[in-house]
C-alpha positions as CSV (number, residue, x, y, z in Angstrom):
1,M,0.1,-0.2,0.1
2,Q,1.0,3.6,-0.4
3,T,2.9,5.8,1.7
4,Y,0.6,9.4,2.0
5,T,1.8,12.6,3.1
6,D,-1.5,14.6,2.4
7,P,-3.8,14.3,5.8
8,R,-6.7,13.8,3.4
9,Q,-5.2,11.3,1.5
10,I,-4.0,9.3,4.5
11,D,-7.6,9.4,5.6
12,V,-9.1,8.3,2.4
13,A,-6.7,5.4,2.5
14,F,-7.2,4.9,6.3
15,V,-10.9,3.9,4.9
16,Y,-10.4,1.5,2.1
17,E,-7.9,-0.3,4.2
18,Q,-10.1,-1.0,7.5
19,L,-13.1,-2.0,4.9
20,Q,-11.1,-4.5,2.7
21,E,-9.4,-5.9,6.5
22,V,-13.2,-5.9,8.2
23,H,-16.1,-5.9,5.7
24,P,-17.1,-9.2,4.8
25,A,-17.7,-8.8,1.1
26,F,-17.3,-4.8,0.9
27,Q,-17.0,-4.8,-2.3
28,K,-19.4,-7.4,-3.7
29,A,-22.2,-4.9,-4.1
30,K,-20.0,-2.8,-6.9
31,G,-17.5,-5.1,-7.8
32,K,-13.5,-4.7,-7.0
33,A,-12.9,-2.6,-9.9
34,F,-15.6,-0.3,-9.5
35,V,-14.6,-0.1,-5.9
36,D,-10.5,0.5,-6.6
37,A,-11.6,3.4,-9.2
38,A,-13.5,5.4,-6.9
39,Y,-10.8,5.0,-4.4
40,E,-7.9,6.4,-6.8
41,K,-10.6,9.0,-7.6
42,L,-11.2,9.7,-4.3
43,L,-7.2,10.1,-3.7
44,A,-6.6,12.6,-6.5
45,K,-9.7,15.2,-5.5
46,A,-9.6,15.0,-1.5
47,P,-6.8,17.1,-1.0
48,S,-8.2,20.3,-2.1
49,M,-11.7,19.4,-1.0
50,D,-13.1,21.8,2.2
51,D,-14.7,19.9,5.3
52,P,-18.0,19.2,4.4
53,S,-17.4,18.1,0.6
54,F,-14.6,15.5,2.3
55,F,-17.1,14.4,4.5
56,F,-19.4,13.8,1.9
57,A,-17.2,12.4,-0.2
58,L,-15.9,10.3,2.3
59,K,-19.6,9.3,2.9
60,A,-20.2,8.3,-0.8
61,F,-17.1,6.1,-0.8
62,S,-18.4,4.0,1.9
63,S,-21.5,3.9,1.3
64,L,-20.6,1.5,-2.4
65,G,-20.6,-1.4,-0.1
66,A,-24.8,-0.7,0.1
67,D,-24.4,-1.9,4.1
68,S,-26.9,0.0,6.1
69,H,-24.4,-0.8,9.0
70,T,-21.9,0.7,7.6
71,G,-20.2,4.0,6.4
72,I,-18.7,7.7,8.1
73,V,-20.7,9.6,10.4
74,M,-21.2,13.3,11.0
75,T,-19.4,15.2,13.7
76,P,-20.4,18.3,15.9
77,Q,-17.2,20.1,13.7
78,V,-18.7,18.8,10.7
79,V,-22.1,20.1,11.9
80,S,-20.6,23.8,12.9
81,Q,-19.6,24.5,9.4
82,L,-23.1,23.4,7.6
83,H,-26.1,25.3,6.0
84,A,-29.9,24.5,6.0
85,V,-33.1,25.4,4.8
86,P,-35.6,25.3,8.1
87,L,-37.5,22.6,6.5
88,Q,-37.6,18.8,6.7
89,L,-38.6,16.3,3.8
90,Q,-40.4,12.5,5.0
91,Y,-40.9,10.4,2.1
92,L,-44.9,9.7,3.4
93,Q,-47.8,7.8,1.1
94,G,-46.3,7.5,-2.0
95,A,-44.4,11.1,-2.0
96,W,-41.9,13.4,-0.6
97,R,-43.4,15.5,1.6
98,L,-42.9,18.8,4.0
99,S,-43.3,17.0,7.5
100,V,-41.2,20.6,9.6
101,V,-41.6,23.6,8.3
102,E,-41.4,27.2,10.3
103,Q,-44.8,28.3,11.7
104,Q,-45.0,30.9,9.2
105,H,-45.6,28.4,6.4
106,Q,-48.1,25.8,8.4
107,D,-50.1,25.7,5.7
108,L,-47.5,24.1,3.6
109,L,-47.4,20.8,5.7
110,G,-47.8,17.8,4.0
111,A,-47.2,19.5,0.6
112,T,-45.9,16.8,-1.8
113,V,-41.9,18.4,-2.7
114,V,-41.8,17.8,-6.7
115,S,-38.7,19.9,-7.2
116,V,-35.8,22.0,-6.0
117,N,-33.8,24.3,-7.9
118,G,-35.9,22.9,-10.9
119,I,-34.5,19.6,-10.5
120,P,-37.4,17.1,-10.1
121,L,-37.2,15.2,-7.0
122,D,-37.0,11.6,-8.6
123,E,-33.2,12.9,-9.9
124,V,-32.2,14.5,-6.4
125,V,-33.0,11.0,-4.8
126,T,-31.0,9.9,-7.3
127,R,-28.2,11.9,-7.1
128,A,-28.3,11.7,-3.1
129,S,-28.7,7.7,-2.9
130,S,-25.1,7.7,-3.8
131,L,-24.2,9.4,-0.4
132,V,-26.6,6.3,1.6
133,A,-25.3,3.1,2.7
134,A,-28.4,0.9,2.0
135,D,-29.3,-2.6,1.8
136,N,-33.2,-1.6,1.2
137,L,-34.7,1.2,-0.1
138,V,-37.0,1.7,2.8
139,W,-34.1,2.8,5.1
140,L,-32.6,4.5,1.6
141,R,-35.7,7.3,2.0
142,H,-35.2,7.1,5.8
143,S,-31.6,8.1,5.6
144,L,-32.5,10.7,2.8
145,A,-34.9,12.5,4.8
146,G,-31.7,13.6,7.2
147,M,-30.2,15.3,4.8
148,F,-32.8,16.5,2.4
149,N,-32.2,20.3,4.0
150,I,-28.6,20.7,4.3
151,T,-27.6,23.4,1.5
152,E,-23.6,22.0,1.4
153,L,-25.7,18.5,0.4
154,Y,-27.0,20.5,-2.6
155,T,-23.6,21.8,-3.8
156,Y,-22.0,18.9,-3.7
157,L,-24.7,17.2,-5.9
158,G,-24.4,20.2,-8.2
159,L,-27.9,21.5,-7.1
160,A,-26.6,24.5,-6.4
161,T,-23.7,26.5,-6.7
162,G,-23.5,27.7,-3.1
163,P,-24.7,26.6,0.5
164,L,-25.6,30.3,0.9
165,E,-27.5,30.8,-2.3
166,P,-31.3,30.9,-1.5
167,V,-33.6,27.3,-2.7
168,S,-36.6,27.0,-4.5
169,F,-39.3,24.7,-3.8
170,T,-41.8,23.3,-6.0
171,V,-44.9,22.2,-4.0
172,V,-48.2,20.9,-4.2
173,R,-50.2,21.8,-1.2
174,L,-52.3,18.8,0.4
175,G,-56.0,18.6,-1.8
176,E,-54.9,20.8,-3.9
177,T,-53.2,20.3,-8.0
178,Q,-51.8,23.6,-8.5
179,A,-48.1,23.6,-8.1
180,Q,-46.4,26.5,-6.6
181,E,-42.6,27.5,-6.1
182,F,-41.3,29.5,-3.0
183,R,-37.5,30.5,-1.9
184,V,-35.9,29.6,1.4
185,E,-32.9,31.1,2.8
186,P,-30.6,29.4,4.2
187,V,-29.4,29.2,8.0
188,S,-26.6,28.0,10.1
189,A,-27.8,24.3,11.5
190,Q,-26.5,25.7,14.9
191,S,-29.3,28.7,14.5
192,F,-31.8,26.1,14.1
193,Q,-32.6,26.1,18.0
194,G,-34.3,30.1,17.9
195,F,-36.6,28.7,15.1
196,A,-40.5,28.4,15.5
197,W,-41.3,25.0,14.0
198,A,-44.7,23.5,13.0
199,T,-44.6,19.6,12.4
200,L,-46.9,17.0,11.2
201,Y,-46.0,15.0,14.7
202,Q,-47.0,18.9,16.5
203,N,-50.2,17.0,18.4
204,P,-48.4,14.0,20.3
205,C,-50.4,10.6,21.4
206,K,-50.1,9.0,23.8
207,T,-48.5,5.7,22.1
208,G,-46.2,8.2,19.7
209,P,-42.3,8.1,19.9
210,S,-40.8,8.9,23.5
211,S,-37.6,9.3,25.0
212,S,-37.9,6.3,27.2
213,Y,-36.0,3.4,26.5
214,Y,-39.1,1.2,26.7
215,R,-42.5,1.8,29.0
216,A,-45.4,0.2,29.3
217,F,-48.9,1.1,30.2
218,L,-52.9,0.4,29.4
219,I,-54.9,1.5,26.9
220,N,-58.4,0.8,25.1
221,E,-60.3,0.6,28.3
222,G,-57.8,-1.5,30.1
223,K,-57.9,-4.5,27.4
224,T,-54.9,-3.6,26.3
225,L,-51.3,-3.5,27.3
226,F,-49.2,-1.2,25.2
227,M,-45.4,-1.8,25.5
228,Q,-43.1,0.5,23.3
229,Y,-39.6,-0.5,23.3
230,N,-37.7,2.0,21.7
231,V,-33.2,1.1,21.9
232,C,-31.9,-2.5,22.4
233,A,-30.0,-1.2,25.8
234,S,-30.6,-1.4,29.4
235,S,-31.4,2.0,31.0
236,E,-29.2,2.5,34.6
237,D,-32.2,4.6,36.3
238,Y,-34.6,1.4,35.5
239,P,-32.6,-1.6,34.4
240,I,-34.5,-3.9,31.3
241,D,-34.4,-6.8,33.5
242,T,-36.3,-5.0,36.4
243,F,-38.6,-3.7,33.7
244,T,-39.2,-7.0,32.1
245,K,-39.8,-8.9,35.4
246,E,-42.1,-6.4,36.4
247,V,-44.1,-6.6,33.4
248,L,-44.6,-10.3,33.5
249,A,-45.4,-10.6,37.1
250,Q,-48.4,-8.0,36.4
251,L,-49.4,-9.4,33.3
252,P,-52.0,-12.6,34.7
253,G,-53.6,-10.0,37.5
254,L,-54.4,-7.7,34.6
255,H,-57.3,-9.9,32.5
256,I,-56.2,-8.0,29.4
257,Q,-57.1,-9.6,25.5
258,Q,-54.4,-8.0,23.8
259,V,-50.3,-7.2,23.9
260,I,-48.9,-5.0,21.4
261,I,-45.3,-4.4,21.5
262,D,-44.1,-0.9,19.8
263,L,-40.7,-1.9,17.8
264,R,-41.2,1.8,15.5
265,Y,-38.8,3.7,16.4
266,N,-35.7,0.9,17.7
267,G,-32.8,1.2,15.9
268,G,-31.1,-1.2,17.7
269,G,-28.0,-2.1,20.1
270,D,-27.9,-5.6,21.6
271,S,-30.8,-7.8,20.6
272,R,-29.9,-10.2,23.3
273,L,-31.7,-8.0,26.0
274,F,-35.4,-8.4,25.1
275,E,-34.9,-12.1,24.9
276,P,-36.4,-12.5,28.4
277,M,-39.3,-10.3,27.8
278,M,-40.0,-12.3,24.6
279,D,-40.1,-16.2,26.1
280,G,-42.3,-14.9,29.1
281,L,-44.7,-13.3,27.1
282,S,-44.4,-17.0,24.8
283,K,-45.1,-18.8,27.8
284,L,-48.0,-16.4,29.3
285,Q,-49.9,-16.3,26.0
286,K,-50.3,-20.2,26.0
287,Q,-52.0,-19.6,29.3
288,L,-53.8,-16.4,29.4
289,G,-54.8,-16.4,25.5
290,F,-54.2,-13.0,24.5
291,T,-53.4,-11.9,21.0
292,L,-50.3,-10.1,20.5
293,D,-49.3,-7.9,17.9
294,V,-45.9,-6.2,16.5
295,L,-45.4,-2.9,15.3
296,I,-42.7,-2.3,12.5
297,G,-42.0,0.8,10.3
298,E,-39.0,2.4,8.7
299,G,-37.2,3.4,12.2
300,T,-37.2,-1.1,13.1
301,F,-33.3,-1.8,12.2
302,S,-30.9,-3.8,13.0
303,S,-31.1,-6.1,16.4
304,A,-35.2,-4.4,16.8
305,L,-35.7,-5.7,13.3
306,M,-33.7,-8.9,14.7
307,N,-36.2,-9.0,17.7
308,A,-39.2,-8.1,15.6
309,I,-38.1,-11.5,13.5
310,Q,-37.8,-13.3,17.2
311,L,-41.1,-12.4,18.3
312,T,-42.8,-14.1,15.0
313,Q,-40.8,-17.8,15.6
314,R,-41.1,-17.4,19.6
315,T,-45.0,-16.4,19.7
316,E,-48.0,-16.3,18.0
317,C,-48.1,-12.8,16.5
318,T,-48.9,-10.2,13.8
319,L,-46.6,-7.8,12.4
320,V,-48.6,-4.6,12.1
321,G,-47.1,-1.5,10.4
322,T,-44.7,-0.9,7.4
323,P,-41.8,-2.3,5.9
324,S,-38.9,-1.8,8.5
325,G,-35.7,-0.1,8.0
326,G,-33.6,-2.7,8.4
327,S,-33.0,-5.7,5.8
328,V,-34.1,-9.5,7.2
329,N,-30.3,-10.7,6.1
330,H,-27.7,-8.0,6.5
331,Y,-24.3,-7.2,7.7
332,G,-23.8,-6.3,11.6
333,E,-21.9,-6.8,14.3
334,V,-19.8,-3.6,14.2
335,K,-16.4,-2.2,14.7
336,Q,-15.9,1.4,15.5
337,F,-12.5,3.7,13.8
338,T,-11.4,7.0,13.9
339,L,-10.0,8.6,11.4
340,P,-6.2,9.8,12.3
341,N,-6.6,13.7,10.8
342,S,-10.4,14.4,10.4
343,H,-11.0,12.8,13.2
344,L,-14.2,11.7,11.6
345,P,-16.2,8.0,13.3
346,L,-16.2,5.1,10.8
347,F,-18.5,2.2,11.4
348,I,-18.1,-1.4,9.6
349,S,-20.1,-4.4,9.9
350,S,-17.6,-7.5,10.4
351,K,-20.1,-10.3,10.1
352,R,-23.2,-11.4,8.2
353,F,-26.4,-12.3,9.8
354,T,-29.1,-14.6,7.8
355,M,-32.4,-14.6,9.7
356,D,-34.1,-16.4,6.9
357,A,-31.8,-17.3,3.9
358,D,-35.2,-17.5,1.9
359,Y,-36.9,-14.6,2.7
360,P,-38.3,-13.2,-0.6
361,S,-37.8,-9.1,0.4
362,D,-34.9,-7.4,1.9
363,S,-37.2,-5.3,4.3
364,L,-39.4,-7.3,7.0
365,Q,-42.9,-6.6,6.0
366,P,-45.9,-6.8,8.1
367,D,-49.1,-9.0,8.1
368,M,-51.0,-6.1,8.0
369,L,-50.0,-3.1,6.3
370,V,-50.4,0.2,7.9
371,E,-49.6,3.5,6.8
372,P,-50.0,6.4,8.8
373,T,-51.8,9.5,7.2
374,I,-51.3,12.6,7.3
375,E,-54.6,14.0,8.2
376,D,-53.7,11.6,11.2
377,M,-50.6,12.8,12.1
378,L,-52.0,15.9,12.6
379,A,-54.9,14.7,14.5
380,G,-52.6,13.3,17.0
381,I,-54.3,9.9,15.7
382,D,-51.8,7.0,16.0
383,T,-52.9,5.0,12.5
384,T,-51.2,1.8,13.4
385,V,-52.1,1.2,17.3
386,E,-56.0,2.2,15.9
387,A,-55.8,-0.3,13.3
388,T,-54.7,-3.3,15.9
389,L,-57.0,-2.0,18.3
390,Q,-60.1,-2.9,15.3
């Protein structure tokens, strides 16, 4: 391996070497010749790049393996140099829509985005997809949603000439057919905290996202136990072993008809932590006869996906929601590195997990497809939970 003196080239070489040594099959998706050519091209361009461009270039290179667990992660130093337009996009009901806007533009919530700076959104998605390490379409869209307001990204992709220029969005409002254009001025990423926002989730429901690692409570007039598992980890203040023992001990006295396990917002961690809960629910279900519904969605990833599959194997349950962000068969057991000069974090899978070699799809598919509607989101209604109760 050639020795380099330029700090950026040293980092590029470091990424390339680690990917070759650690990942079981990084070159499989694109082929060795393609990866090596991309590596040489990045080596040549890296010395002249600014920090954001270098980050995006490394992110694109580390995405060539099409592995959702492998890639470069943004640091506060990079964020401090970024600019963004004060809005956010999300893929909902078959289209890219405005999910977060300034309060003064609240009437644009849910509007379909047709183009950015005159470039059709399908083309924008195609260009941006090269920067996302994803092994299925659901995770690709989920990841893009968190990047689509960064104007350095627009510049890197050739959608704008500079990160400080206004961005023009063409949108179609909810319930309308006529497209309209509005321009948005970029601001520093650090200034976002001072904005007043309107979001599709501004009327939160009881069963919506939570900062708790896990929680459980009764709904449906006491007939249903709702259990939300948001991270495959144990809280120091409330260990998961304690949570598991309390839930399983209380279940026989609740006289419930249904248990709902919500994995929609769980991005993973240690899949083993939930096994005692699954085994306990399996035994109690046979004794008590309650139905079991497992909620999944685009945020269900990694170990949480594995837990969802294990629930289908160990209990009589129904998967409800939308296809998962994680793939049934995927790479994982991630190793973490820090680049020597830019100090960017690099995550690389070291093992292949095959949960079901014959599974016909990348994402885990629900038995009962329920896609939340924008109208329900704005009204604070949990479409998915309501579907299970009916």
